[in-house]
C-alpha positions in Angstrom: -19.3 0.1 0.1 -20.4 -0.3 -3.5 -18.4 0.4 -6.6 -19.9 1.7 -9.9 -18.2 0.7 -13.1 -19.2 2.1 -16.5 -17.5 0.4 -19.5 -17.7 -2.2 -22.3 -19.2 -5.7 -22.4 -17.8 -7.7 -25.2 -17.2 -10.9 -27.0 -13.5 -11.4 -27.7 -11.6 -13.8 -30.0 -8.0 -14.1 -28.9 -4.9 -15.9 -30.2 -1.8 -16.2 -28.1 1.2 -18.5 -28.2 -0.8 -20.7 -25.8 -3.8 -21.2 -28.1 -7.0 -19.6 -29.2 -10.3 -18.6 -27.7 -13.2 -17.6 -29.9 -16.2 -15.5 -28.8 -15.4 -15.5 -25.1 -16.6 -13.0 -22.6 -14.6 -9.7 -22.4 -14.9 -6.0 -22.1 -13.6 -3.6 -19.5 -16.7 -3.6 -17.3 -16.7 -7.4 -17.0 -13.0 -7.8 -16.3 -13.2 -5.1 -13.7 -16.2 -6.6 -12.0 -14.8 -10.1 -12.1 -11.9 -8.8 -10.1 -13.5 -6.3 -7.8 -16.3 -8.7 -6.6 -13.9 -10.4 -4.2 -13.7 -7.3 -2.1 -16.9 -5.3 -2.5 -20.4 -5.1 -4.3 -20.1 -3.9 -7.8 -22.8 -2.1 -9.9 -22.3 -2.4 -13.7 -23.4 -0.1 -16.4 -23.0 -1.2 -20.0 -24.7 -2.3 -23.2 -25.1 -5.6 -25.0 -26.8 -6.7 -28.2 -29.6 -9.2 -28.8 -27.0 -12.0 -29.3 -25.7 -11.7 -25.7 -26.2 -14.7 -23.4 -26.7 -13.4 -19.9 -26.4 -17.0 -18.6 -22.7 -16.7 -19.2 -22.3 -14.0 -16.6 -24.5 -15.7 -14.0 -21.3 -16.3 -11.9 -21.0 -12.5 -11.5 -24.7 -12.1 -10.4 -24.2 -14.8 -7.8 -21.2 -13.0 -6.3 -21.6 -9.3 -5.4 -22.2 -8.0 -9.0 -25.5 -6.1 -9.8 -26.2 -6.1 -13.6 -29.3 -3.9 -13.6 -27.4 -1.2 -15.5 -26.5 -3.5 -18.4 -29.1 -2.8 -21.0 -29.9 -4.8 -24.2 -30.1 -2.9 -27.5 -31.0 -3.8 -31.0 -28.0 -5.1 -32.9 -25.0 -7.2 -31.9 -22.7 -7.0 -28.9 -19.3 -5.3 -29.2 -16.7 -7.7 -30.6 -12.9 -7.5 -30.6 -10.3 -9.9 -32.1 -6.6 -9.8 -31.4 -3.4 -11.8 -31.8 -0.5 -11.5 -29.4 3.1 -11.7 -30.4 5.5 -14.2 -28.8 6.6 -11.7 -26.2 3.0 -11.1 -25.1 3.7 -7.4 -24.8 2.7 -6.6 -28.3 -0.5 -7.5 -30.1 -2.3 -6.9 -33.4 -5.9 -6.0 -33.4 -7.5 -8.1 -36.1 -10.9 -6.4 -35.9 -13.1 -4.1 -33.8 -16.8 -4.2 -34.3 -18.4 -1.6 -32.0 -21.9 -2.6 -32.9 -24.3 -1.5 -30.1 -21.4 0.0 -28.1 -21.0 2.7 -30.9 -24.2 4.4 -29.7 -23.8 3.6 -26.0 -25.2 6.4 -23.8 -24.8 5.3 -20.1 -28.0 5.6 -18.0 -27.2 5.3 -14.3 -30.0 3.6 -12.3 -31.1 5.6 -9.3 -29.9 3.1 -6.8 -26.4 3.3 -8.4 -26.1 7.1 -8.1 -25.0 6.9 -4.5 -22.1 4.6 -5.2 -19.1 5.8 -3.2 -16.5 4.4 -5.5 -16.6 5.0 -9.3 -14.5 3.5 -12.1 -14.7 5.2 -15.4 -13.4 2.5 -17.7 -12.0 3.2 -21.2 -14.9 5.0 -22.9 -15.5 8.3 -24.7 -14.6 11.1 -22.2 -17.8 12.9 -23.1 -19.7 9.9 -21.7 -17.4 9.9 -18.6 -18.4 13.5 -18.0 -22.1 12.5 -18.3 -21.6 9.7 -15.8 -20.0 12.1 -13.2 -23.0 14.4 -13.5 -25.3 11.6 -12.3 -23.2 10.5 -9.3 -23.9 11.9 -5.8 -20.8 12.9 -3.8 -18.5 9.9 -4.6 -15.7 9.2 -2.2 -13.2 8.2 -4.9 -13.4 8.5 -8.7 -10.9 6.6 -10.8 -10.3 7.1 -14.6 -9.0 4.9 -17.3 -8.5 6.0 -20.9 -6.4 5.2 -24.1 -4.4 6.9 -26.8 -7.4 7.1 -29.1 -9.2 9.5 -26.8 -5.9 11.3 -25.9 -5.4 12.3 -29.5 -9.0 12.5 -30.6 -10.9 14.1 -27.7 -8.2 15.8 -25.7 -10.3 18.8 -24.6 -13.0 16.6 -23.2 -10.5 14.3 -21.6 -8.8 17.2 -19.9 -12.1 18.2 -18.5 -12.6 14.7 -17.0 -9.1 14.7 -15.5 -10.0 17.8 -13.5 -12.9 15.9 -11.9 -11.3 12.6 -10.9 -9.2 11.6 -7.9 -7.1 8.9 -9.5 -6.0 7.9 -13.0 -4.7 4.4 -13.8 -2.8 4.5 -17.1 0.2 2.9 -18.8 3.5 4.5 -19.6 2.7 5.2 -23.2 -0.5 7.0 -22.2 1.1 9.3 -19.6 3.9 10.2 -22.0 1.3 11.1 -24.7 -0.8 13.1 -22.3 2.0 15.1 -20.9 4.4 15.3 -23.8 7.2 14.2 -21.5 9.0 10.8 -21.8 10.5 10.9 -18.3 8.4 8.7 -16.0 8.7 10.9 -12.9 8.4 14.3 -14.7 5.4 13.0 -16.6 3.8 11.8 -13.3 4.3 15.2 -11.8 2.8 17.0 -14.8 -0.2 14.7 -14.9 -1.0 15.0 -11.3 -1.1 18.8 -11.7 -3.8 18.3 -14.4 -6.3 17.0 -11.9 -5.9 13.5 -10.4 -4.1 13.7 -7.0 -3.2 10.0 -7.3 -1.7 8.3 -10.3 -1.0 4.6 -10.9 1.2 3.8 -13.8 0.9 0.3 -15.3 4.2 -1.2 -16.5 3.1 -4.7 -17.4 5.6 -7.4 -16.4 7.7 -4.7 -14.7 4.9 -4.0 -12.2 3.5 -0.6 -11.5 4.2 2.8 -9.9 2.0 4.7 -7.5 2.5 8.5 -7.5 0.9 10.7 -4.9 1.6 13.7 -2.6 3.6 11.3 -0.5 6.0 10.4 -3.3 6.4 7.1 -5.1 5.8 3.4 -4.5 7.1 0.7 -6.8 4.8 -2.3 -6.9 6.4 -5.4 -8.3 4.7 -7.8 -10.7 3.9 -11.3 -9.4 6.1 -13.8 -11.3 3.5 -15.8 -13.3 5.0 -19.1 -14.5 3.0 -19.1 -17.7 1.0 -16.2 -19.1 -1.8 -17.6 -21.3 -3.8 -14.4 -22.2 -2.9 -10.8 -21.1 -6.4 -9.6 -22.2 -8.1 -7.7 -19.4 -5.0 -7.6 -17.2 -5.3 -3.8 -16.8 -9.0 -3.9 -15.9 -8.6 -6.8 -13.5 -5.7 -4.8 -11.9 -8.0 -1.8 -11.5 -10.7 -4.1 -10.1 -8.5 -5.6 -7.5 -7.1 -2.2 -6.6 -10.4 -0.3 -6.3 -12.1 -3.3 -4.7 -9.6 -3.3 -1.9 -9.9 0.5 -1.4 -13.7 0.2 -1.1 -13.2 -1.7 2.1 -10.8 0.9 3.6 -12.1 3.6 5.9 -9.2 6.1 5.4 -7.6 5.7 2.0 -4.2 6.7 3.4 -0.8 6.0 1.8 -0.6 2.6 3.3 -4.0 1.7 1.9 -3.1 2.9 -1.5 0.1 0.9 -1.5 -1.6 -2.3 -0.4 -4.3 -1.7 -3.0 -1.7 -1.6 -5.8 -0.4 -5.0 -4.6 -3.9 -6.5 -4.5 -4.5 -5.3 -8.0 -1.2 -6.9 -9.1 -2.2 -10.2 -7.5 -5.7 -10.4 -9.0 -4.3 -9.5 -12.4 -1.7 -12.3 -12.1 -4.5 -14.8 -11.8 -6.4 -13.3 -14.7 -3.5 -13.8 -17.2 -3.2 -17.5 -16.4 -6.1 -18.5 -18.7 -8.4 -17.1 -21.4 -11.3 -14.8 -20.5 -12.6 -15.2 -16.9 -11.7 -18.9 -16.7 -9.1 -18.4 -14.0 -10.9 -15.7 -12.1 -13.9 -18.1 -11.8 -11.6 -20.6 -10.0 -10.1 -18.5 -7.2 -11.4 -17.0 -4.0 -10.3 -14.4 -1.4 -8.2 -16.9 0.4 -6.2 -17.7 -2.8 -5.7 -14.0 -3.3 -4.4 -13.6 0.3 -2.0 -16.5 -0.1 -0.5 -15.1 -3.3 -0.3 -11.7 -1.7 1.7 -13.2 1.1 4.0 -14.9 -1.4 4.7 -11.6 -3.1 5.3 -10.0 0.3 8.0 -12.5 1.1 9.6 -12.1 -2.2 10.0 -8.4 -1.8 10.7 -7.9 1.9 14.2 -6.9 3.0 
């Protein structure tokens, strides 16, 4: 079953305590796709500029990712620069040049409109609503957003929340959305706003799944050395939704396993800059690390 992702394609310049990487591939749509491709075919919708080198994402085209929906526009590709603090939890944005992404209007190719799984990456909620109008009876719609849209386009975001099945957000975002700083109260409030399933990202502390069946606490995999946290959230979402795309039922057990698959894929992503690490692994490596995490947490 195919997955549709609509999000950003970017060039990133990143500095961490481990080093620097300049003008490397990034963006929510690419990080998600690089992770989800291990489980299911992925259809990508995004925009790039005339400076974008498609040869650099050939590894995606060769492995379950369709890029027909990535259009080239006049101008330059979205660029972001950031510097992480020594704790790797905090970072400073050095610059954000939206370039062609500023006028991005997603056009969903006809053969993408029957995608059964949809990931609305972190883009303007008005665009997310437009995407949903183009999709034919999806099985599962998953939303990501950020504090910029929560404060700047709350009305439109509330409208999107009513139409999605799952939201994948971090703690700060759910607190801002609900006005409640208690994790469990905030989760209850947010689920009443629309999404029946909520996954709360907590970085090195793992994640929390909240559904009608209660809570599940997913641990983080203990990575020996985190090189670059960029894209961890999108690769987490890619592993999670990728696994669910292969499930027939989407029951509580499937959801819990999906959270762990997301955690494992993201743990590979942070071990190097850009997609360097995700290029090196395969499904067997993912399964091996999943089993390691299972042994660490079984009692």
